[in-house]
C-alpha positions in Angstrom: 8.6 -5.2 11.2 7.7 -5.3 7.6 7.8 -2.7 4.8 6.1 -2.8 1.8 6.7 0.1 -0.6 4.2 -0.1 -4.0 4.9 2.3 -7.0 2.7 2.3 -10.0 1.1 3.8 -12.8 -2.0 3.7 -13.5 -3.9 3.2 -17.2 -5.3 6.4 -18.6 -8.4 4.7 -18.9 -9.3 3.7 -15.4 -12.3 4.4 -13.2 -10.8 6.7 -11.6 -14.1 6.7 -9.2 -13.9 3.0 -9.0 -10.3 3.3 -7.8 -10.8 5.9 -5.2 -13.7 3.8 -3.6 -11.3 0.5 -3.9 -8.7 2.6 -1.9 -10.5 4.2 0.7 -12.1 0.6 1.6 -8.5 -1.1 2.1 -7.1 1.5 3.8 -10.1 0.7 6.0 -9.7 -2.7 6.4 -5.9 -2.6 6.8 -6.2 -0.1 9.5 -7.9 -2.9 11.4 -6.4 -6.0 10.5 -3.5 -7.7 13.1 -0.4 -5.7 13.2 -1.2 -2.5 10.8 1.4 0.1 12.4 1.0 2.7 9.2 0.2 3.9 5.4 1.0 6.2 3.3 0.2 7.6 0.2 2.4 9.8 -2.4 1.9 11.0 -5.8 4.5 12.3 -7.9 4.0 15.1 -10.8 4.5 12.5 -13.6 1.5 10.4 -12.3 3.6 7.8 -10.6 2.1 7.0 -7.2 3.8 5.4 -4.5 2.4 3.2 -1.4 4.2 2.5 2.1 2.7 0.4 4.6 4.4 -1.0 7.6 3.6 -3.9 9.6 4.8 -5.1 12.9 5.1 -8.6 10.9 6.1 -10.4 8.2 3.5 -13.1 8.5 0.9 -10.2 9.4 1.6 -8.3 6.2 1.0 -11.5 4.1 -2.6 -12.3 6.3 -3.5 -9.2 4.9 -2.0 -9.9 1.2 -4.3 -12.9 1.4 -7.8 -11.4 3.0 -10.6 -12.1 0.6 -11.7 -8.4 0.0 -8.0 -7.3 -0.5 -6.9 -10.0 -3.1 -10.1 -9.2 -5.2 -9.1 -5.6 -5.2 -5.7 -6.8 -6.1 -7.1 -8.3 -9.0 -9.4 -5.6 -10.2 -6.1 -3.7 -9.9 -4.4 -5.8 -12.3 -7.4 -6.2 -14.7 -8.7 -2.8 -14.5 -6.4 -0.1 -12.5 -2.6 -0.6 -13.4 -0.4 0.1 -16.3 2.3 -1.1 -14.2 3.6 -1.4 -11.0 6.7 -2.5 -8.6 6.5 -4.1 -5.0 9.4 -3.8 -2.9 9.6 -6.0 0.2 11.5 -5.1 3.1 11.6 -7.6 5.5 13.5 -6.0 9.0 14.4 -3.2 7.2 17.0 -0.8 9.2 15.4 1.8 10.7 17.5 5.4 11.2 15.1 8.4 12.4 16.3 11.9 13.7 13.3 14.0 15.2 13.9 17.6 16.1 12.6 18.1 19.8 12.9 20.6 22.1 14.4 19.5 25.6 
């Protein structure tokens, strides 16, 4: 398993509609990419965002990172959308889960 945690702050002058369109397209493409497991996106009250994607393997996640359309959107993000970002790469993360289920 591979997990990517992407924390970001957007530029105040970014084109929010263009960002939303790119984000929607990337989620659509990622969901069809081999090895995709899940994607979640959160916005904090102070505007910071956190995106978490989970993949079957690091190789599949890296292939997604190199996808031509995704690479173009990453470049647009650096040029036009993001003030700053930090990416956490988690290869074979320890997974501890709990689920309350009725027996």
